[in-house]
C-alpha positions as CSV (number, residue, x, y, z in Angstrom):
1,M,25.2,-73.0,-143.3
2,I,27.9,-75.0,-145.0
3,Q,29.8,-73.4,-147.8
4,Y,30.5,-75.3,-151.1
5,T,32.4,-74.1,-154.2
6,L,32.4,-75.2,-157.8
7,T,35.9,-76.0,-159.2
8,E,36.8,-77.3,-162.6
9,K,38.3,-80.7,-162.7
10,F,42.0,-80.3,-163.5
11,F,42.3,-82.8,-166.3
12,S,38.7,-82.8,-167.7
13,K,36.7,-80.0,-169.3
14,K,33.6,-82.2,-169.1
15,A,33.2,-82.4,-165.4
16,I,33.1,-79.8,-162.5
17,H,33.8,-80.8,-158.9
18,L,31.9,-79.4,-155.9
19,V,34.1,-79.0,-152.9
20,D,33.2,-78.3,-149.3
21,E,34.8,-75.9,-146.8
22,N,37.6,-78.4,-146.3
23,E,38.3,-78.7,-150.0
24,E,36.9,-82.3,-149.9
25,V,35.0,-83.3,-153.0
26,A,31.2,-83.5,-152.3
27,G,30.2,-84.5,-155.9
28,E,30.7,-84.0,-159.6
29,I,28.6,-82.2,-162.2
30,T,28.4,-83.1,-165.9
31,G,26.3,-82.1,-168.8
32,I,24.2,-84.9,-170.3
33,R,21.7,-85.5,-173.0
34,K,18.2,-86.6,-172.0
35,E,15.2,-87.3,-174.2
36,G,12.4,-84.7,-173.8
37,Y,14.9,-82.0,-172.7
38,E,16.7,-79.2,-174.6
39,R,20.1,-80.1,-175.9
40,N,23.0,-78.7,-173.8
41,N,20.6,-77.6,-171.1
42,V,20.6,-80.8,-168.8
43,F,23.0,-81.4,-166.0
44,D,23.7,-84.3,-163.6
45,F,25.0,-83.9,-160.1
46,K,26.5,-87.1,-158.7
47,P,27.4,-86.9,-154.9
48,V,30.2,-89.0,-153.6
49,E,27.6,-91.1,-151.9
50,G,23.9,-91.4,-152.7
51,S,21.6,-90.9,-155.7
52,S,22.3,-88.5,-158.5
53,T,20.1,-85.6,-159.4
54,I,19.3,-84.4,-162.9
55,V,18.0,-80.9,-163.7
56,G,17.3,-79.7,-167.2
57,I,15.0,-77.5,-169.3
58,K,12.2,-79.4,-170.9
59,K,11.7,-79.0,-174.6
60,R,9.6,-76.0,-175.3
61,N,6.8,-75.3,-177.8
62,W,4.8,-72.2,-178.6
63,K,2.8,-72.6,-175.4
64,N,5.7,-72.5,-173.0
65,V,8.3,-70.4,-174.8
66,I,8.2,-67.6,-172.2
67,Q,7.6,-69.9,-169.2
68,P,10.2,-72.7,-169.3
69,S,9.7,-75.9,-167.3
70,Y,12.6,-77.6,-165.5
71,G,12.6,-81.3,-165.0
72,V,14.1,-82.6,-161.8
73,I,14.9,-86.3,-161.5
74,H,16.2,-87.8,-158.3
75,G,16.3,-91.5,-157.9
76,D,13.2,-92.9,-159.6
77,Q,11.1,-89.7,-158.9
78,T,10.5,-86.9,-161.4
79,Y,9.3,-83.4,-160.5
80,T,8.6,-80.2,-162.5
81,L,9.5,-76.6,-161.6
82,K,8.5,-73.6,-163.7
83,D,9.5,-70.0,-164.1
84,K,7.0,-67.8,-162.2
85,L,5.1,-66.2,-165.1
86,G,5.4,-62.4,-165.0
87,D,8.2,-62.3,-162.5
88,N,10.4,-64.2,-164.9
89,L,10.3,-61.3,-167.3
90,L,12.1,-59.1,-164.7
91,Y,14.4,-61.6,-162.8
92,F,15.1,-65.3,-162.3
93,C,12.2,-66.8,-160.4
94,V,11.3,-70.5,-160.3
95,T,8.5,-72.3,-158.3
96,G,7.2,-75.8,-157.8
97,V,6.7,-78.7,-155.5
98,I,9.1,-81.5,-154.6
99,E,7.8,-84.2,-152.2
100,S,5.0,-82.0,-151.0
101,E,7.4,-79.2,-150.2
102,D,6.9,-75.8,-151.8
103,I,10.0,-74.7,-153.6
104,Y,10.7,-71.0,-154.4
105,I,13.9,-69.9,-156.1
106,E,14.5,-66.2,-156.9
107,E,17.3,-63.8,-157.7
108,D,17.7,-60.9,-155.2
109,W,18.9,-57.4,-155.8
110,K,22.5,-58.5,-155.1
111,E,22.1,-61.0,-158.0
112,D,22.4,-63.9,-155.5
113,I,19.9,-66.8,-155.8
114,I,17.8,-67.5,-152.8
115,F,16.4,-71.0,-152.4
116,K,13.4,-71.4,-150.1
117,V,11.6,-74.5,-149.0
118,N,8.1,-73.9,-147.4
119,K,9.0,-70.2,-147.2
120,Q,12.2,-70.9,-145.2
121,K,15.6,-69.9,-146.7
122,V,17.7,-73.1,-147.0
123,A,20.4,-71.9,-149.4
124,V,22.1,-68.9,-151.0
125,I,23.9,-69.3,-154.3
126,R,26.4,-66.6,-155.3
127,P,27.0,-67.0,-159.0
128,P,30.5,-66.2,-160.4
129,K,31.3,-62.5,-160.5
130,L,34.7,-61.0,-159.9
131,T,36.2,-64.1,-158.3
132,G,35.0,-66.5,-161.1
133,K,33.8,-69.0,-158.5
134,T,30.3,-70.1,-157.7
135,I,29.7,-70.3,-154.0
136,F,26.8,-72.1,-152.3
137,K,25.8,-71.7,-148.6
138,I,23.5,-74.5,-147.8
139,D,21.6,-75.4,-144.6
140,E,23.5,-78.0,-142.5
141,Q,20.5,-80.4,-142.7
142,I,20.6,-80.6,-146.5
143,L,23.6,-82.9,-147.1
144,P,24.9,-83.9,-150.6
145,D,22.8,-87.1,-150.7
146,H,19.6,-85.2,-149.9
147,R,17.1,-84.8,-152.9
148,L,17.2,-81.0,-152.7
149,F,21.0,-80.7,-152.6
150,G,21.4,-81.5,-156.2
151,V,18.6,-79.2,-157.2
152,I,20.3,-76.3,-155.3
153,I,23.6,-77.0,-157.0
154,L,22.3,-77.4,-160.5
155,M,20.0,-74.4,-160.3
156,V,23.0,-72.1,-160.9
157,F,23.3,-73.6,-164.4
158,M,19.6,-72.9,-165.1
159,Y,20.2,-69.3,-163.9
160,Q,23.1,-68.9,-166.3
161,I,20.9,-70.1,-169.2
162,Y,18.2,-67.7,-168.1
163,N,20.7,-64.8,-168.2
164,K,21.9,-65.7,-171.7
165,E,18.4,-65.9,-173.0
166,A,17.4,-62.7,-171.3
167,A,20.4,-60.9,-172.8
168,F,19.6,-62.2,-176.3
169,I,16.0,-61.0,-176.0
170,M,17.2,-57.6,-174.8
171,D,19.5,-57.4,-177.8
172,L,16.6,-58.1,-180.1
173,L,14.4,-55.5,-178.5
174,F,16.9,-52.7,-178.1
């Protein structure tokens, strides 16, 4: 697996760089606005070469308030991932299909995010804890221009939103 790390761009608070093990920039992440998606909950990953990937939380209504849907846009294709109902009340768990591949993303007991494709682990995301850095370990076959690469990178932002919302609900209940 190849390791990548998120680093804030020195002169800009609007973009974050993704660097590889050699500290070379693999791409840039920015927050964007997109019609049909929640404000401040949509992110764009632009690799140095290749098509960008957008991941965001679709606008919710009373039917999907406890089961958010995530829109994934890569090139001219759009896909939908959803929180796994029931499991999402206990931990971060997202499922769906992208290009006929089953996607399963879940938080483990170490609070890492495991990304599986067709039941095979292809990435581990270690959200910022003590170091303050987000670390990604991604299968060598999934390069920055691959359609799943951007989804893996941007899913950490969906995880952070999930944690904020879960903390808010816990505060309301207790």
